[in-house]
C-alpha positions as CSV (number, residue, x, y, z in Angstrom):
1,M,0.0,0.0,0.0
2,T,1.4,3.4,-1.0
3,F,0.2,6.9,-1.4
4,D,1.1,9.7,-3.6
5,Q,0.7,13.4,-2.7
6,G,-0.9,15.7,-5.3
7,A,-11.7,11.3,33.7
8,G,-13.0,8.3,34.3
9,R,-15.4,7.4,37.1
10,G,-17.8,4.5,37.1
11,G,-21.5,5.3,36.6
12,F,-23.9,6.7,34.1
13,V,-24.8,10.2,32.9
14,H,-28.0,11.0,31.0
15,E,-28.7,14.3,29.3
16,N,-31.1,14.9,26.5
17,G,-31.1,11.2,25.5
18,L,-27.3,10.9,25.6
19,W,-26.0,8.1,27.8
20,L,-22.3,7.9,28.8
21,T,-20.8,4.9,30.4
22,F,-17.5,5.8,32.1
23,C,-14.9,3.1,32.6
24,G,-11.3,4.2,33.4
25,P,-10.0,6.6,30.8
26,V,-12.7,5.9,28.1
27,A,-16.4,6.5,27.7
28,E,-18.9,4.8,25.4
29,R,-21.4,7.1,23.7
30,Y,-24.9,5.8,23.5
31,W,-27.9,7.6,21.9
32,W,-31.2,6.5,23.0
33,R,-34.2,6.3,20.7
34,P,-37.5,4.5,21.1
35,G,-36.9,0.8,20.5
36,G,-33.4,0.6,21.8
37,I,-29.9,2.0,22.4
38,R,-27.3,2.3,19.7
39,V,-23.6,2.5,20.3
40,W,-21.9,5.3,18.4
41,V,-18.2,5.2,19.3
42,I,-15.7,4.8,22.1
43,V,-13.8,8.0,23.0
44,Q,-11.7,9.5,25.8
45,A,-13.7,10.5,28.8
46,G,-14.0,14.3,29.0
47,Y,-14.1,14.5,25.2
48,M,-17.8,14.1,25.1
49,D,-20.2,16.9,24.2
50,S,-17.3,18.4,22.3
51,R,-15.4,17.1,19.3
52,V,-17.0,13.7,18.5
53,E,-20.4,14.9,19.7
54,K,-20.3,17.8,17.3
55,Y,-19.1,15.7,14.4
56,L,-21.7,13.0,14.8
57,A,-24.4,15.6,15.3
58,H,-23.3,17.1,12.0
59,L,-23.6,13.7,10.3
60,D,-27.0,13.1,11.9
61,R,-28.2,16.4,10.5
62,L,-26.9,15.6,7.0
63,S,-28.5,12.2,7.0
64,G,-31.9,13.4,8.3
65,G,-31.5,11.2,11.4
66,R,-31.0,8.0,9.4
67,E,-29.5,5.1,11.3
68,P,-25.9,4.3,10.4
69,R,-23.9,1.3,11.3
70,F,-20.6,1.7,13.2
71,F,-17.5,-0.4,12.7
72,P,-14.4,0.2,14.9
73,V,-10.9,0.1,13.5
74,E,-8.3,-0.7,16.2
75,S,-5.5,1.9,16.5
76,T,-2.0,0.9,15.5
77,Q,-0.8,4.4,16.4
78,P,0.6,5.0,19.9
79,G,-1.3,7.7,21.7
80,L,-4.2,7.8,19.2
81,R,-7.6,6.3,19.6
82,G,-9.0,4.0,16.9
83,V,-10.9,5.0,13.8
84,T,-14.7,4.5,13.4
85,E,-16.5,3.8,10.1
86,V,-19.9,5.4,10.0
87,V,-21.8,3.5,7.3
88,Y,-25.2,4.5,5.7
89,E,-27.2,2.5,3.3
90,D,-29.3,4.1,0.5
91,L,-28.5,7.6,1.6
92,T,-27.2,9.3,-1.5
93,D,-26.5,8.4,-5.1
94,G,-25.1,5.0,-4.2
95,P,-26.4,2.2,-1.9
96,L,-23.4,2.6,0.3
97,T,-22.0,5.8,1.9
98,A,-19.3,5.6,4.5
99,L,-17.5,8.3,6.5
100,T,-14.7,8.1,9.0
101,Y,-14.0,9.5,12.4
102,G,-10.5,9.4,13.9
103,L,-8.3,10.4,11.0
104,S,-8.5,14.0,12.1
105,L,-7.1,13.1,15.6
106,A,-3.7,12.8,14.0
107,E,-1.5,15.7,12.9
108,H,0.1,16.5,9.6
109,P,2.1,19.6,8.5
110,D,-0.2,20.1,5.5
111,W,-3.3,20.4,7.6
112,Q,-3.2,24.1,8.2
113,H,-6.9,24.9,7.6
114,G,-8.5,21.9,9.2
115,S,-8.0,18.1,9.6
116,P,-9.6,15.6,7.2
117,E,-12.1,12.8,7.6
118,L,-13.0,10.7,4.6
119,C,-16.2,10.0,2.7
120,L,-16.9,7.2,0.2
121,S,-20.1,6.7,-1.8
122,V,-20.3,3.8,-4.2
123,N,-22.9,1.8,-6.1
124,S,-22.3,-1.4,-4.2
125,T,-23.8,-3.2,-1.2
126,N,-20.4,-4.6,-0.2
127,V,-19.4,-3.1,3.1
128,I,-15.7,-4.0,2.5
129,W,-15.5,-0.7,0.6
130,A,-16.2,1.1,3.9
131,H,-13.7,-1.1,5.7
132,A,-11.0,-0.3,3.1
133,V,-11.5,3.4,3.7
134,G,-11.4,3.0,7.4
135,F,-8.3,0.9,7.2
136,L,-6.5,3.5,5.1
137,A,-7.6,6.3,7.4
138,E,-6.1,4.5,10.4
139,Q,-2.9,3.2,8.7
140,L,-2.0,6.4,6.9
141,R,-3.1,9.1,9.3
142,G,-0.2,11.5,10.1
143,T,1.7,10.4,6.9
144,C,-0.7,10.8,4.0
145,P,-2.2,14.3,3.7
146,F,-5.4,13.1,2.0
147,S,-5.3,16.3,0.0
148,Y,-7.0,16.9,-3.4
149,G,-5.1,15.0,-6.0
150,S,-3.6,12.5,-3.7
151,T,-3.7,8.9,-4.9
152,I,-3.4,5.8,-2.8
153,N,-2.3,2.4,-4.1
154,F,-4.2,-0.3,-2.2
155,G,-1.9,-2.9,-3.7
156,E,-4.6,-5.4,-4.6
157,R,-8.2,-5.5,-5.5
158,I,-10.2,-3.6,-2.9
159,V,-13.1,-6.0,-3.2
160,P,-13.2,-9.3,-5.1
161,E,-15.8,-8.2,-7.6
162,S,-14.1,-5.0,-8.7
163,E,-10.8,-4.6,-10.6
164,M,-10.0,-1.3,-8.9
165,T,-6.9,-1.2,-6.7
166,A,-6.5,2.4,-5.8
167,F,-8.2,5.6,-4.6
168,C,-7.9,9.3,-5.5
169,V,-9.0,12.1,-3.2
170,F,-11.2,15.1,-4.2
171,A,-14.2,16.9,-2.8
172,P,-17.1,14.6,-1.9
173,M,-19.7,14.8,-4.7
174,V,-22.5,13.7,-2.5
175,L,-22.2,16.6,-0.1
176,E,-22.7,20.3,-0.5
177,R,-19.7,22.5,0.0
178,D,-21.0,24.0,3.3
179,D,-21.5,20.5,4.6
180,Y,-18.0,19.1,4.0
181,L,-15.8,22.2,4.6
182,G,-15.2,24.0,7.9
183,I,-17.0,21.7,10.3
184,D,-16.4,23.3,13.7
185,V,-15.7,20.7,16.3
186,G,-13.9,22.9,18.8
187,V,-14.4,22.4,22.5
188,P,-16.7,25.0,24.2
189,G,-14.8,28.3,24.5
190,H,-12.5,27.5,21.7
191,E,-14.8,27.4,18.8
192,G,-13.2,27.7,15.4
193,H,-9.8,26.3,16.6
194,D,-10.6,22.7,15.6
195,V,-12.1,22.2,12.1
196,I,-12.8,19.1,10.1
197,N,-13.0,19.0,6.3
198,I,-14.6,15.9,4.8
199,Q,-12.6,14.6,1.8
200,G,-14.1,12.4,-0.9
201,M,-12.4,9.0,-1.7
202,Y,-12.9,7.7,-5.2
203,P,-12.0,4.1,-6.3
204,I,-9.9,4.0,-9.4
205,H,-7.9,1.6,-11.6
206,E,-4.2,1.4,-11.4
207,V,-3.8,2.9,-14.9
208,E,-5.9,5.8,-13.7
209,R,-3.7,6.3,-10.7
210,Q,-0.7,6.5,-12.9
211,F,-2.4,8.9,-15.2
212,I,-3.3,11.2,-12.3
213,N,0.2,11.2,-11.0
214,E,1.6,12.1,-14.4
215,H,-1.0,14.5,-15.7
216,G,-2.9,15.7,-12.6
217,L,-6.3,15.1,-11.2
218,E,-8.1,17.8,-13.3
219,A,-7.2,16.0,-16.6
220,F,-8.6,12.7,-15.3
221,W,-11.7,14.3,-13.8
222,K,-12.7,15.7,-17.2
223,S,-12.7,12.2,-18.7
224,D,-15.9,10.1,-19.2
225,W,-16.4,8.2,-16.0
226,E,-18.9,7.5,-13.3
227,P,-17.4,8.0,-9.8
228,T,-19.8,5.7,-8.0
229,D,-19.6,2.8,-10.5
230,V,-17.1,0.3,-9.1
231,L,-17.5,-2.1,-12.0
232,R,-16.7,0.3,-14.8
233,R,-13.8,-0.1,-17.2
234,P,-10.8,2.3,-17.0
235,A,-11.7,5.8,-18.3
236,I,-8.4,6.3,-20.0
């Protein structure tokens, strides 16, 4: 896999439907709705009602309150919590839309105007697409900038049924500009100092990855291709 740059106390707290289970230095975030409790994500205690809360509330607003599925990706980075895949079905143009949380917890010198999280929308029901993006977010955070024009060589077929073996990064087509840029997740009293920008991840063929690296993303983007079609032939 390569990329190219172009407090904890026991007990429960309930407030406005939000349940927090504290255990040592971590807390599990639960959101109660009629019919059951759903687990969102595990985060550091004391980080609630701030960063992750604001980000998930933003996604909840964008989805109209649709129920996602959550898949944790264990951290391999010392000092960083894991990544969570937030997966929606039949939300936008494709049957599968996945977003990450946890990439933006890392630091990178290129991230001067906000830290990225990733968004994938494909015409497929195979959740492995979401797992691939979550895996890349966790493995490459802090090293890959995930900036527009970046390409990532997955090194093998991403899913068995598709010949695609790479991704390129650009603005997410399924979101409006105001919905993917400048998401303020700053803690109370420090609003505007912690910003997330959602970056789109687009599956591509190896020959397309090489073309982008040689000629730039704009030249490829103008070609005849459908970004959500993971069974398409190479566009060049």
